[in-house]
N, C-alpha and C positions, 0 to 999 in steps of 0.2 A: 580519495574515495572514487576514483575513476573505475571503469569496467575492468579491473584487474583483481586478482585474488588478494585478499587482505589478511594480515596476521597482526599480532600485537606490535611488532616492530614497525611495520609499514603504517599501521594505524597511528602510532605516536609521531612518526615522521610527517605524515600528511596533516595531522591535527596541528602540529607545531607550525607548519607552513601556512595553514589556513588561518590560524589564530596566533600570530606572532606577539602582538601586544598583550593579549590575555595570558599567553604562556609565560612571558617575562614577569607579568604581575604576579601570577600564581607561584612561580619559582621563588621570587623575592619574599612575598608575603608568607608562603608556606614554609620557606626556609627559616625566616625569622621566627615564625610561630613554633616551628619545631625545636628551636633552641630555648624557648621560654621555660619548659620544665627543668632543663639543666641549670638555666640562669636562676630560677626560683630556688632550686635545691641549694646552690652555692650561696645565694643571698640569705636564705634561712640559716644556713650553717654559720655564715659570718655574723649575722645578727645575734644568734644565740651565744656564740663564743665571745662576742664583743661585750655582751651585758653580763656574762657569767664568769669570765676570767678576769682576774685583777690585772689591769694594765695601766699605762699612763692615761690621764684624762683626755689628752688631745688625741692620742691614737685610738682610744676606745670610742670616743664620740664621733670621730671621723668615719670609723668603720660602721658604726650604727647608722649614721646619716647616709652613707654610701649604700648600705644594704637596704635601707628603707626606700631610698630613691629607686634602686634597682627593682624592688618588689612593686612599687607604684608604677614604674614604667612597664613592667610585665602585665599588670592588671589593666592599665590604660590600653595597651596594644591588644589585649584579649577582648576588650569591650568595643574598641573602635573599628577593628578589622572586619568583623562580621557585617557591619553596615556598608562599608566600602565594597566588600566582596559581593554582597547582594546586587549592587548596582552593576558591577563588572559581569556577574553571572547572567544578568538580564541581557546585556549586550552580546555576550558570548552565545547565549541560547538563540537569540534572533539571527545572528550571522550563521550559526551552524544549521538552523532550521532551513533558512533560505538556500544554503549550499546543498544540503542533502536532498531537499525536496526537488531541486533542479535536476539532480542526478536520477532520482527515482522517477520523476515525470518523463524525463528523456528516455529512460529505459522502458517505461510502460508504453510510451508512444511507438517505440520501435519493436516491441515484442511481437513475435510471430503469432498470428491469429489462433493457431492450433491450441495454444496454452489457455486461451480464454475459456475453452470448453472442457478443460481438464481439472477435475476437482482437487486433485493433489497439488497441482501447480497453483491453483487459485488459493489454496490454504497457505502455501509457501509465500505467495505474493502478499497476502494479508499479514502474515507474520512479520515479514520484512518491512512492508510499507507502514504498518501501524506502530511498529516498535523501533524503527531505525533511529529516529532523532533521540529518543530516550536512551537507547543503549549506547549510542555514540557520545551523547552528552555525559551520561553517568560514567561511561568508560574513561572519558577524558578527565573527568573530575577524580575518578578513582586513581588514575595514573599520578595526577598532581598530589593527591592526598597520600599516595604511597611514597612518593619522594619525600614529602614532609615527615611522614611517619618513620621512614628510614633514618633521616637526620636526627629525629627525636630519639629513636631507639639507640642509635649509634652514640649520641652524646651522653645519654644516661648510662649506657653500657660501659663507656670509658670511665665514668665516675665509679660505677659499681666494681669494675675489675680492679681499679686502684685500691678500693677499700677491701675487696675480698675476691680473689681469683676463683675460688671454689663456687661462690654465689653466682658469678658470671657464667661459669660453665653449666651450672644447674639450670639457669634460665635458657641458655642456648639449646640444651638437650630437650627441655620441655616444649620448645617452640615447634619442633619438627612434627610430632603427631597431631598437634593442633592445626597446622597448615594442611596436612593430608586430609584430616576430617573436614576442614573448610572447603577444600577443592572438591571432595566427593559430594558434599552437601550442595555446593553450587551447581554442579552438573545435574544432579537429581532435581533440584528446584527449577532449573530452566525447562526441563521436560514437563514438570508439573504446571509451570506457569503457561506454557504454550497450550497445554491441554485445557487449562482453565479459560484461556482467552478464546479458544475455539468454541467452548460452551457459551462464553460471554457473547460472541458474535451471534449465536443462535437466539439467545434470549433478547438481544437487542433487536433482532428481526421481528420477533413477536411484539416487542414494545412499539416498533414502528407501525405495525398493523393496528395496534390499539390506539395509537395517537395520530397517525398520519392522515393526510387529507384524502389520498387515493382510495383508502378503504372505508372512509367515513359513511358513505351511503349504504354499503353492504353491512357495515357494523349495525346500523339501525334497522335495516331490512331483515337480516337473518338473525340478529341477536346473538352473535357468536362471541361477544366480548367475554362472557364468563368462562367459556371453554378456552379461549386464547389466554386469558388471565391465568388460568390454572397451568397452562403450558409454560407461560412466562415465569410464574412463581416456582415451578418445579425446576426449570433450568437455572433460575437465579440461585435457588438453594444448592443445587449441585455445584455451580461455580463458586459459591461462597464457601462450601465445604472444602473444595480443592484449594482455594486461596488460604483458608484457615489452616489447612494441613501444611502448606508451605511455611506460613508464619510460625506455627507451633514447632515444626521440625527445625527451622532455623534457630528459634529461641532456645529449644531444648539443647541443641548442640553447643550453642554459645554459653548457655547457663551451666552445663556440665563442665565445659572448659573453664568457666569462671570459678567454679567451686574448687577445681583442681589447682588453679593458679593461686587462689587464696591460701590454700594449704601450703603450696610451695613458698609463698611470700612469708608466711609465719616461720617456716623452716629456715629460710634465708636470714631473717632477722635474728633468729636464735643462734645461727652460725656466727653472726657478727657480734653477738653480745660479749664473748670472751675478749675480743679485741678492744671493746669499749672499756671493760673492766681493767685491762692491762694498759689502758691509756694510749693504745696504738692509734685509735681514732678518737676525735673529740666528741663530746655530747652533741654539739651542734651538727657535726657531720653525720652522726648516727641518726639523729632525728630527720635530717634532710634526706639521708639515704633511705630511711623507712618510707618517706613519702614518695621518693623516686622509684623504689622497688614496687610499691603498690600501683603507682601510675604506669610503670613499665609493664607489669604483669597484666593489668587491666587492658592496656593498649594492645598487648599481644593476644589476649583471649577474646576481646571484642572487636577492636578496630582492625587489627591485622587479619583475624579470622574472617570478618565481614568483607574485607577487601579481597581476600583470596576467593571467597564465594563469588564475588562480583566478577573477578577475572575469569573464573570457570564459566560463569553464565555468558560473559562477553565472548569467550572463545567459542562456545556453542553457537552463539548468534552469528559469529563470523562465518561459521559453516553454512548457515542458512543464507546469509548475505552473498557469499561467494557462489552458492548454487544458483541463486536468483540472477546474479550478474552474468552467469555463464549460459543462461537460457538463450536459445537462438533468437536472432533478430531478423526482421524482414528488411531486406535491402531496399532502400528508397522509400521507407515508410513515411518519412517526413517530406518527400518530394511533392511539389504541387502537380496537379494533373497536366499532362502535355497533350495539347490538342493536335490531332493528326488529321491530315486531309485524306479521307477515304471515299473513293468513288463508288465502289460496289462492296459494301461490308458483307461478311459471311462468317458463319460459326459452324464448326464441325467437331463432333466427338467421334473418335475412332477407337472402338473396343476399350472404353474407359471403365476401369474398376476402381472403386474407392471404399475404404472403411475408415471411420473416425479413429484417431489415435487412442490406444488403450482398449479397443473393442475388436471382436472377432467377426461380426456380421458385416458383410459387404452391403453398403447402401446402394451403390451402383455396381452392376456386374456385366462386363462386356457391352456397355451402353454405346450405341452408335446412332448418329443422325446428322443431317446436314441442313442448315438454314441459310437462306440468302437474304440480302438487304432489300429494302423496298416493300417488304411484306410484314404482316403482323402474325405472331405465332402465339398459341396458347399451349401451356404444358399442364396436363391434368393427371390425376392419379389419386389413390387413397393416401391417407396420412402415412408418412414413413416410406413412401415410394421413391423418394430421392429428388423431389422437385426443387426444394430449397438448396439441396446439395449442388445441383447443377449451377445455380446462380453463384454460389460461393466458389466453385472451381473456376468458373469463367472470370470472376473477379480476381483470381490469383490468391485467395485467402488460404488455400491448401495446395501444396505442391507434391505431396507424397501420394501419388496415384499411379496406376498402371494405364498404359495406352497413351493416346495423343489428343490434345485439345488445340484446335487451330482457329485463330481469328484472322480473317482476311488472308488465309492460306499460310499463316505464320504461326509457329508453335507458341502457345501462351508463355512458356518458360523462356522464350527468346526475347520477350518484351521486358522493358524495365517496368518497375512498379508505377512510376509516374506515367508511362505510356498507357498502362492498363487502366489507370484512374481516368485518363482522358478518353479512353475508348468505351468504357462500360460504366453506366450509372444504374443504381438499384434502389428501390424503395422496398424495404422488408416489412413484414407484418408487424414487427416490434420496432418501427421506425422511431428515431429520436425526437423528443419534444424539447426544444431549447428555450430557456427562459431569457430570450433576447427579443428585440423588436420584430415586428412582422417582416419588415424589409430585410433585416439581418438573417432571420430564419430561412428566407428564400435565397438570399444572396450568397450564403456560404456554399451553395451548390457550385459556384464558380467564383471562389473567394478572391483570386487575383484580379479578375476583371471587375468585380464588385467595387473594389477600392479605387478604381479609376474614376475620378470625379465626373459625375454626370452621366456616366455610361450605363448605370444600372437602373435608374428610376423608371424610364419609359418601358424598358424591356420587362421589368418585373410587373409593372402595372398592366401591361398588355397581356401577360400570361394570366394574371389574376382575373382580368376581364373575361378571357376565354374560358376560365374555370368557374365563372359566375361567383367570384369571391369578392369583387370590388365593393358591392353595396354594404356587406356586413363589416368589411375592413374600414370603410370610410365612416361607419357609425361609431367607431371607437374614438376615444377622446383626442388622440393624436394621429388618427389614420394609420398610415403605413409605419409611422414611428412609434406606435403604441407598443409598450413592453408586454410580452405574454407571460403568464404565470404570476406567481406572487413573490418573486425574488425582490422586486422593487415596488415602492409605493405607487399605486395607480395602475398596477399590472392587471391584465384582463385574462380571465380563463376562457378557453375555447371548448366547444363540444368535440366529441370524438370525430365526427364527420368533418368539422372545420380543421382539426389538426391533420386529418388525412389529406385534405386538399392542400394544406401548407406543404406537406411532404412531397406530394406530386408536383406542385409548383417548383419546389427546390430541384427536383429531378429534371424538369423541363428547362429550367434556367441553366443547368449544367451543359446542355447541348452536346451530350455524349453521342457517339455513333450507335451504340447499342443500349437501349433502355429496357430495364427489367422491372416489372411490377410483381413483387412476390407477396400476393394476398394482403396488400396494405389496407384494403377495404373490408377485411373479414368481419369487422364489427358491424357493418351495414347489413341490411336485409338484401336478399338476392336481387330484387328489382333495382334498388338504389345502387348496388354494386355494378350492375350492368350499365346503368346510365353513366356512372363515372368512367367506366372502361370505354364506352362509346365516345364520350367526350375526349378522353385521352387519345383514342384512335383518330378522331377528327383533327386534333391538334398536331398529330404526328404522321399525317398522311405521307407515304413514300419513305418513311424512316423505318429503322429496324427495331421493332417492338416485340418483347416477349412478356406475355401475361401468364403468371403462375397462379393457378387457382384450383380449388376442388369443387367449384360450382360450374356445372355444365352450361347454364344459361349465359354466364359471362364468357365462357370459352367459345360459344357459338358465333360471336361477332368477329373472331380472328379469321385471317385468311387461311390458316392451316393449323391443325390441332395435333399435338403429340401426346400419346397416351402411355404413361409409365406404369409398369407393373413388375414387381420383383427386381427393381433396379435396372430395367432395360425398356427401350421403346418397343412396344408390342403392336402399336397401330399408329399410322400417321396419314393425315389427309384432311379434306374439308368436312364440315359438319354433315352435309347431306350424304357424302360418300361413306362416312363412318356409320351413319345411321342405317345404311343399307347392308351392313355386314351382319349377317344372321349370327346370333349369339356373340356378337362383338363386345369387347370390354367397354368401349365408349358408349355403345347403345344401351347396355344394361345400366351403366352409371347415369346416363341421361334419363332413362325411363324412371329410375328410382327417385329422380328429383323433378320430374315433369310438373307435378302439382305446384311447385314453387313459382312457375312462370306462367301457368295457364289459369 
């Protein structure tokens, strides 16, 4: 299951290599289990013939004992094997889950960022990630069961062909349309199942709103539980109807096939009656064959049809899996940040135009500007002006743009991803909140250095001192080692402002050449936000800082302000200079917010 296209043959080959012990066990157990029906048929025939036909006492009793022992052995095997198989299945499932999750996690970690914001790709990712273990597990079991069923059918067919060639041919002819129907049903059911699962993800989202901690306060404040419950119930009913349709369709197809096969079974037994009357076959063999034919027909109409449906679904899933594995990956995604010595950092955009994948509107259009190190900059503009997009392009998250982006005079595309990680650090508005310790939450900003014994403690504490965080951190039960969130017992919840300071401390600890704050304090009021930015500026004097904000009061503290409008920089300069531009964009924006600061 490496990042290569997979089909049924390669799937079987890789599963056998991954699960050698389990494969040997299933081949032996399923092979023996497949011979049981034929063995029972012969045992019943021998038993009936032995007790009904006059023979020597010694010969008759020995055949009766042999047939009874054979029947008992078959019954014992059928009862003990399911217990052993369940134990082996658990081991197989655990090993398979670990292996597949490793592949999926590695793929997810290396996936190009552009796919994260593509709804169609996200749905594909969910389909593969949520179903992969189940489909591979069931597919592997289906292969093993198919081998067993083939042995079972072959052994019974040999007995039936010996008794009646015509009956054997009738069964073979009947199988073909049943298999075609099963394949068609399997393909249709896969589409229906994925549609149902898409709906299921939606109602699970509403369930999380109704039960999750994040929405608890607003559930009580706004009283929207009834409305959300109605949405949940509606989607749940839709998903239930779709799943019921799948089950009903599968059952109807199998049931119709079962009725046909029952009629065929009766016809076959009628065909073999004349041979019984002519003493060409014994009564014991006839009765044994009757059971064998019924077993064979039922196996073909239910087990074989079910397996073919599963193969069809598995084949459709392979299509999704292959498409997912062929998605582009970000080179160096797993590389650790490479710290580079930069004396005079700079950032330049030259006629950069960019639109997000799958859209027609350009977020940036011929955008140009130059920033130099040792200064702090603010990027302002209305929502959708392209402020956050600039940060994403500088970080190398998107490469499909027109124009040139240069960091320190070198094209961004010429840097390795590890080098870019070392050069640029960003705190976004939707920054991550890790349920780790306080120290780990900050330390992952420079993870390699963090794990160097003793090197992180003083530096992290100094940063927290500067951000006025130390007092409330030391009030926690275990200080900097206190777990945040509710993942572990004794974990502590933080306020929004405290989490924001944790995120900023993480950025400062990274010691990147270019620091970007993309409205991480948006939940604060305007004055509190300005204070955080002023503190950040104080800590980063002489460094390359970019503040992205829609609040003019926060932008005012920067050395220089860039004003974005319609995807381009329309004004650039200091606050006072921009305020002197009559009918200027910045001046109008600032005047509209003046009451926030005065």
